C-alpha positions in Angstrom: 9.7 33.3 -25.6 12.0 30.9 -24.3 10.5 29.1 -20.9 13.0 27.0 -18.3 10.9 24.2 -16.4 12.2 23.0 -13.3 11.3 20.5 -11.3 12.6 20.9 -7.4 14.5 17.9 -5.8 12.8 16.0 -3.1 14.4 15.5 0.0 17.6 14.4 0.2 17.1 11.1 2.6 13.4 11.2 2.7 11.1 8.2 2.1 10.5 8.6 -1.9 14.2 10.0 -2.7 16.5 7.1 -3.5 18.5 8.9 -6.1 21.8 8.8 -4.0 21.2 4.7 -3.3 20.7 4.2 -6.7 23.9 6.0 -7.3 25.9 3.3 -5.4 23.9 0.5 -7.5 24.9 1.8 -10.4 21.2 2.4 -11.3 19.1 4.9 -13.4 16.9 7.4 -11.5 14.0 5.9 -9.8 12.3 8.9 -9.6 9.7 10.2 -12.1 9.9 12.9 -14.0 7.8 15.8 -14.0 4.4 15.0 -15.2 2.6 18.2 -14.8 5.5 20.0 -16.4 5.2 17.7 -19.7 2.0 18.2 -20.1 1.7 21.8 -19.5 4.4 22.2 -22.6 2.0 20.5 -25.0 0.2 23.6 -24.6 3.0 26.4 -25.5 2.6 27.5 -28.7 5.3 26.6 -31.3 7.0 30.3 -31.0 7.7 29.3 -27.2 11.4 27.5 -26.4 11.4 25.0 -23.8 14.1 23.6 -21.5 13.1 20.9 -18.5 15.6 20.4 -16.1 14.7 17.9 -13.5 17.1 18.6 -10.4 16.7 15.1 -8.6 18.7 14.0 -11.6 20.7 17.6 -13.1 20.9 21.1 -12.3 19.8 24.2 -14.3 23.5 25.8 -15.3 24.1 29.8 -15.3 23.1 29.5 -18.8 20.1 28.1 -19.0 18.8 30.9 -16.2 20.6 33.9 -18.3 18.6 32.3 -22.0 15.4 32.1 -19.8 12.7 34.3 -20.1 10.5 32.7 -17.4 10.7 30.3 -14.8 7.8 27.5 -14.5 7.9 25.5 -11.1 5.7 22.6 -10.5 6.2 20.9 -7.5 4.7 19.0 -4.0 4.7 19.6 -0.7 8.0 17.0 0.0 9.9 19.6 -2.6 9.1 22.5 -0.7 12.5 22.8 0.7 14.0 22.9 -2.8 11.7 24.9 -4.1 12.9 28.3 -2.1 16.3 27.3 -3.8 14.7 27.7 -6.8 12.7 30.7 -6.3 15.9 32.4 -5.0 17.9 31.2 -8.2 15.1 32.8 -10.8 15.0 36.0 -8.9 18.6 36.0 -8.4 18.4 36.5 -12.2 15.5 38.7 -12.1 13.4 36.2 -14.3 10.1 35.5 -13.9 8.1 33.0 -11.5 4.9 30.8 -13.1 4.2 28.2 -10.1 1.4 25.1 -10.1 1.0 21.6 -8.5 -0.7 20.0 -5.4 2.0 22.4 -3.3 -0.3 25.8 -4.6 -3.5 24.5 -2.8 -1.6 23.7 0.6 0.3 26.8 0.9 -1.4 29.3 -1.5 0.1 32.5 0.3 3.7 31.1 0.1 3.4 31.1 -3.7 1.2 34.1 -3.9 4.5 36.1 -2.1 7.1 33.5 -4.2 5.4 33.8 -7.8 4.5 36.1 -10.7 1.6 34.0 -12.1 0.1 31.0 -9.7 -2.2 28.0 -10.8 -4.5 26.6 -8.8 -6.1 23.2 -9.5 -5.7 21.9 -12.8 -3.8 24.4 -15.6 -5.3 22.9 -19.1 -8.5 25.0 -18.8 -7.0 28.4 -18.5 -4.2 27.9 -20.6 -5.2 30.0 -23.0 -5.5 33.3 -20.7 -2.3 32.2 -19.0 -0.2 31.8 -22.8 -2.1 35.4 -23.4 -0.8 37.1 -20.3 2.5 35.9 -20.6 3.0 37.4 -24.0 1.9 40.6 -22.2 3.6 40.4 -20.0 0.9 41.0 -17.1 1.8 39.8 -13.4 0.5 39.1 -10.6 -1.7 37.1 -11.9 -3.9 33.9 -10.4 -5.5 31.5 -12.4 -8.5 28.4 -10.6 -8.2 26.0 -13.1 -10.7 23.5 -11.1 -11.1 19.7 -10.9 -13.5 19.8 -14.1 -11.0 18.7 -16.8 -12.4 16.7 -19.5 -9.2 14.5 -19.5 -10.4 12.9 -23.0 -9.1 16.3 -24.5 -6.0 16.2 -22.7 -2.9 16.6 -24.7 0.1 14.2 -25.1 3.2 15.4 -22.4 6.2 16.0 -23.8 8.5 13.5 -23.1 10.9 14.4 -25.5 11.8 17.0 -23.4 13.4 14.5 -21.3 15.8 12.6 -23.8 18.0 11.0 -23.1 15.0 8.8 -21.4 17.8 6.6 -20.2 17.9 8.4 -17.1 15.0 7.2 -16.1 13.9 3.7 -14.7 10.4 4.7 -14.5 7.9 7.0 -16.9 4.6 8.3 -15.9 1.5 8.1 -17.5 -1.7 9.5 -16.0 -5.2 7.8 -17.1 -7.3 9.4 -14.1 -7.8 11.9 -12.2 -9.5 12.1 -9.1 -10.9 9.2 -5.8 -14.4 8.2 -5.4 -13.6 8.2 -1.4 -13.6 10.9 0.8 -10.3 10.1 3.2 -10.5 12.5 6.2 -6.6 13.3 5.9 -6.5 13.2 1.6 -5.7 16.3 0.1 -6.4 14.5 -3.7 -10.5 15.0 -3.2 -9.5 18.6 -2.5 -7.6 19.3 -5.2 -9.2 16.5 -8.1 -12.4 16.0 -6.7 -14.0 13.0 -5.9 -15.7 12.1 -9.9 -13.1 10.3 -11.7 -12.2 11.3 -14.8 -10.8 9.2 -17.6 -8.6 9.2 -20.6 -9.7 6.9 -23.2 -7.7 3.7 -23.4 -6.7 5.2 -27.3 -5.1 8.0 -25.6 -2.5 5.5 -23.5 -1.9 3.6 -25.6 -0.6 6.1 -27.8 1.4 7.9 -25.0 3.2 4.3 -24.8 3.5 4.1 -28.6 5.2 7.6 -28.3 7.2 6.8 -25.1 8.4 3.1 -27.3 9.4 5.5 -30.5 11.7 7.3 -28.1 13.7 4.9 -27.0 12.5 4.4 -23.4 12.9 1.1 -21.5 11.4 0.4 -18.0 8.5 0.8 -16.4 5.3 2.4 -16.9 3.8 4.1 -13.3 0.0 5.0 -14.2 0.1 7.4 -11.4 -3.7 8.2 -11.1 -4.9 8.9 -7.7 -7.0 5.7 -7.4 -6.2 3.5 -10.8 -9.4 1.9 -9.5 -11.7 5.0 -8.5 -13.7 3.8 -12.0 -13.3 0.0 -12.0 -15.3 -0.4 -15.2 -12.7 1.6 -17.7 -9.9 0.3 -16.2 -10.6 -3.0 -17.0 -11.2 -1.5 -20.3 -7.7 0.0 -20.2 -6.3 -3.1 -18.9 -8.1 -4.9 -21.9 -6.0 -2.2 -24.4 -3.2 -2.2 -22.4 -3.2 -6.3 -22.6 -3.3 -6.2 -26.6 -0.7 -3.9 -26.9 1.6 -6.0 -25.2 1.1 -8.8 -26.8 1.4 -7.2 -30.1 4.5 -4.7 -29.0 6.7 -7.8 -27.4 5.5 -6.4 -24.2 8.3 -3.6 -24.2 7.1 -2.0 -20.6 5.8 -3.8 -17.3 3.3 -1.2 -14.8 2.8 -0.3 -11.6 0.3 1.8 -10.1 -1.9 2.9 -7.1 -5.1 1.3 -6.2 -7.4 0.7 -2.5 -6.9 -2.3 -1.2 -10.6 -3.3 -2.1 -9.1 -4.0 -5.7 -8.7 -7.6 -4.0 -12.2 -7.8 -4.0 -12.8 -8.1 -7.8 -11.2 -11.0 -9.2 -11.6 -9.8 -12.9 -9.9 -7.2 -12.2 -6.7 -8.5 -10.6 -7.1 -11.1 -13.5 -6.7 -8.1 -16.3 -4.1 -6.5 -14.2 -2.3 -9.5 -14.5 -3.1 -9.5 -18.2 -1.7 -5.9 -18.9 1.3 -6.5 -17.1 0.8 -4.9 -13.7 2.5 -6.5 -11.2 3.3 -3.6 -8.5 1.1 -2.1 -6.5 1.1 0.7 -3.8 -1.9 0.5 -1.1 -2.8 2.9 1.3 -3.2 0.5 4.4 -3.1 3.1 7.0 -3.9 1.0 9.9 -5.1 -2.4 11.5 -7.4 -0.9 13.6 -11.0 -0.7 12.1 -12.4 1.7 14.1 -9.6 4.0 13.3 -10.5 3.4 9.8 -14.3 4.2 10.7 -12.9 7.7 12.2 -10.9 8.9 9.6 -13.4 7.6 6.8 -11.0 4.9 4.8 -14.1 3.2 4.6 -12.8 1.3 1.3 -10.4 -0.5 3.6 -13.2 -1.7 5.9 -14.7 -5.4 5.5 -12.8 -8.5 5.0 -9.5 -9.5 6.2 -6.2 -7.6 4.5 -3.8 -9.8 5.0 -6.4 -12.5 3.2 -6.9 -9.5 0.6 -2.8 -9.1 0.2 -2.5 -12.5 -0.3 -4.9 -13.1 -3.5 -3.5 -9.9 -4.7 -0.3 -12.0 -4.7 -1.9 -15.0 -5.7 -2.7 -13.0 -9.2 1.5 -11.5 -9.1 1.0 -8.4 -8.4 3.6 -6.8 -5.8 2.6 -4.9 -3.1 4.3 -1.9 -1.6 1.7 0.2 0.8 1.8 3.4 3.6 1.0 2.9 6.6 0.2 5.9 9.0 0.2 6.7 13.0 -1.5 9.5 14.6 -5.0 8.7 14.4 -7.5 9.8 17.1 -7.6 7.1 19.5 -4.6 5.4 19.8 -2.9 4.1 22.8 0.8 2.9 23.6 -0.4 -0.9 21.8 -0.2 0.9 18.1 3.1 0.2 17.9 3.4 -3.1 18.3 -0.3 -3.7 16.5 1.6 -2.0 13.5 4.6 -3.6 13.4 3.3 -6.9 13.8 1.2 -6.4 10.9 3.7 -5.4 8.7 5.6 -8.3 9.4 2.5 -10.3 9.5 1.3 -8.4 6.0 5.1 -9.2 4.1 5.7 -6.0 3.0 8.8 -5.3 2.6 8.9 -1.6 1.1 6.2 -0.1 3.9 6.3 3.5 4.1 5.2 4.4 8.0 4.6 7.9 8.6 2.8 10.0 11.2 -0.5 11.8 10.6 0.2 15.3 8.9 -3.2 17.4 9.2 -2.7 18.9 5.6 -3.6 22.7 4.9 -7.2 22.8 3.3 -8.3 19.4 4.3 -11.2 17.8 5.9 -8.6 17.3 8.7 -6.8 20.4 9.2 -10.7 22.1 9.2 -11.9 19.6 12.0 -8.6 20.2 14.4 -8.7 23.8 13.6 -12.6 23.7 14.9 -11.7 22.1 17.9 -8.8 24.3 19.1 -5.9 21.3 18.4 -4.0 22.5 15.4 -0.5 23.7 15.4 -0.8 26.6 12.2 2.6 27.7 12.8 4.5 24.4 12.3 3.5 24.7 8.4 6.9 22.6 7.7 5.5 19.6 9.6 3.1 18.8 6.3 6.1 18.0 3.7 7.7 14.8 5.0 5.6 12.1 6.7 8.3 9.8 7.7 10.6 12.9 9.3 8.1 15.5 10.5 6.1 15.5 13.5 2.1 15.7 14.1 1.2 19.2 13.5 -1.6 19.1 16.4 -2.3 18.4 19.6 -2.8 14.4 20.1 -6.1 12.7 21.2 -6.1 9.3 22.7 -3.5 8.3 25.2 0.1 9.6 23.7 1.8 12.6 23.6 3.9 13.6 20.8 7.2 12.9 22.5 5.9 9.8 22.8 5.0 9.3 19.4 8.5 9.7 18.0 10.6 8.1 21.0 8.1 4.9 19.7 8.3 6.1 16.2 11.9 5.9 16.0 11.9 2.4 17.5 9.1 1.0 15.6 11.1 2.0 12.0 14.5 0.6 13.1 12.7 -2.9 14.2 11.1 -2.7 10.7 14.3 -2.4 8.5 16.3 -4.9 10.8 17.8 -7.4 8.6 16.3 -10.3 10.8 13.0 -8.8 10.5 13.0 -7.3 7.2 13.9 -11.0 5.6 11.8 -12.9 7.7 9.2 -10.7 6.4 9.6 -10.7 2.5 10.2 -14.5 2.1 6.6 -16.0 2.4 5.1 -12.8 0.2 8.1 -14.0 -2.5 7.4 -16.9 -2.4 3.2 -16.9 -2.7 3.8 -13.9 -5.4 2.6 -16.7 -8.4 3.9 -15.5 -12.0 4.7 -17.9 -14.6 8.3 -17.8 -14.8 10.9 -20.8 -14.5 14.7 -19.8 -13.8 15.8 -18.7 -17.2 13.1 -16.3 -17.3 12.9 -15.3 -13.9 17.1 -14.1 -13.9 16.7 -12.3 -17.2 15.4 -9.1 -16.0 18.4 -8.9 -13.6 21.0 -10.0 -16.3 19.7 -7.3 -19.1 21.6 -4.9 -17.0 24.2 -6.7 -15.9 26.5 -4.1 -14.8 24.3 -3.0 -12.3 22.8 -6.4 -11.2 26.6 -7.1 -10.7 27.1 -3.6 -8.5 23.7 -4.7 -6.4 24.6 -8.2 -5.5 28.6 -6.4 -4.6 26.9 -3.9 -2.3 24.2 -6.2 -1.0 26.0 -9.6 -0.8 29.4 -8.7 0.4 29.6 -4.7 1.7 26.4 -4.6 3.2 27.3 -6.2 6.8 24.8 -6.7 9.2 22.5 -8.5 6.2 25.0 -9.7 3.5 24.2 -13.5 5.4 20.1 -13.2 5.3 20.0 -11.8 1.6 22.2 -14.7 0.4 20.0 -17.0 2.1 16.9 -15.0 0.7 18.4 -14.8 -2.8 19.3 -19.1 -2.7 15.7 -19.7 -0.9 14.0 -17.8 -4.0 16.1 -18.8 -6.7 14.8 -22.5 -5.4 11.6 -22.2 -4.7 9.6 -18.9 -6.9 12.7 -17.4 -9.4 9.5 -15.7 -10.7 9.6 -13.5 -7.7 13.6 -12.6 -8.5 12.6 -9.4 -10.0 10.8 -8.2 -6.5 13.4 -9.8 -4.9 15.7 -7.1 -6.2 13.0 -4.5 -5.9 12.4 -5.3 -2.3 16.2 -5.2 -1.2 16.8 -2.0 -3.3 14.6 0.2 -1.2 15.9 -1.7 1.9 19.2 -0.7 1.3 17.5 2.9 1.1 15.0 2.3 3.7 17.8 1.2 6.3 19.6 4.4 6.2 16.3 6.4 6.3 15.4 4.9 9.4 19.3 6.2 10.9 18.3 9.7 9.5 14.5 9.6 11.0 16.6 8.6 14.3 19.1 11.8 14.0 16.5 14.1 13.0 13.8 13.8 15.4 17.0 13.4 18.3 17.6 16.8 16.8 14.5 18.5 17.1 13.9 17.1 20.4 17.0 18.8 21.3 15.5 21.7 19.9 11.7 21.7 19.1 9.9 25.0 17.9 8.4 27.2 20.4 5.5 26.8 18.4 5.0 23.0 19.2 3.5 21.1 21.9 5.2 18.1 22.5 4.4 16.9 26.2 0.5 17.4 26.0 -2.3 15.1 25.0 -6.2 15.4 24.9 -7.6 12.1 27.0 -10.5 10.4 24.8 -13.7 10.2 26.6 -14.5 6.4 26.2 -18.6 6.9 26.0 -18.4 10.7 24.7 -15.8 10.0 21.9 -17.0 6.8 20.9 -20.2 8.6 19.7 -19.0 11.5 18.0 -16.8 9.1 16.3 -19.4 7.2 15.2 -21.3 10.0 13.8 -18.7 11.2 12.0 -18.0 8.1 10.6 -21.6 7.8 9.3 -21.7 11.2 8.4 -19.5 10.0 5.1 
């Protein structure tokens, strides 16, 4: 059986899609390949022939579709636009379709209408049944994979299907699934559960060794839902990675996603630094502790967030972060509070998006019970930095006010003076053991790419080039070890400045012709006394 695996594109100008900017810089693709498809491929029998097409890198050919007996799709919500294209292409060639990934949890009715086989949840434990059904051509099947896969038995992903690996800057490895927290808006805990399950360190080291043997050179992203969901096991893994890196000449650096409470554990931070884990994405969401309590983001409470960011940087770990507006109880001051916090945080790559009630989450269920969920705006749950709030706000702001203030805030964050003023103190406080020569080495190991980067940022990028050069020479003089982080921030600045302009255009177009199902000028005022009691009780229920 011939299996064509297709990974749909991310939205062309969305926050996560930097492919067009990478091309301008002569960069490899900074997007990550489809780890889910690579893992599922390892479970297919030897008589199944596999081709994998990542549409963020290249597109499937007519011969690919003619060759295929079946098309596999795996996707996240942000890929919904290209997903529809992939389905149409498969049906055009009369190919049956199998679909999996987080998208199936959010939109089961969509995939049920499109696909002949659908897996909800994790796929490893249903693969034998699925393969039998494929052989017998039993269509219309739905599988409930659950969220209890034994990660110590998960097979190694088929990274060889990505050859040549030189197309990618970043390669994903998964250590754990699940998150112990219960943020109201999160779909991760709905899909993968609240009990973190992990691979053994030996499994992870084997995957690293395999990628090295295939010739990969770049960054390893530990794509866990929360890398420190189980701190004890995370520390054990970090010890193994540090030892392997020393023995292998440190072939990789690592990035991951974790909650901000990692700053509360100095031993953990030291082990991350020793393992060459030098980048982390943190969901900060909002500087307002009352809003954090109401949305059950309890891991962000306690202590000074700016002080925690400083501690993380002192261990040489560069920070990117996510922020959200749209929580119940916000007023007009929230935009300035977010701007002031982000500016003080020093975080260059700040993903600022709207709160979206993803289907089948605690948030969507609560809003539906309150009669506030705009059910027909399902398209608004796909791109937080473009699409709007898919519910009637509660507080002092209507959706129209959210939209207008949001685009102004986004523009301010990526205005050149604001951006470079923000990142300089953070980069100077990033403590890595390096001198000027070793700081420049990572840049000049890819000389052609770096030359194009300096050409674009230092000469062609009008309005920002003066600040760019001033910041560059400041970092060279005072903390050359941070040059890699400087490059990272500037690369994303170029992308996010264009993204901010794109968001403004999209929202302006939408406001001129909104969905008839939307509610732009209404909001539900908060009763200060009643809602304070309700929010306190809601937070306490966690």
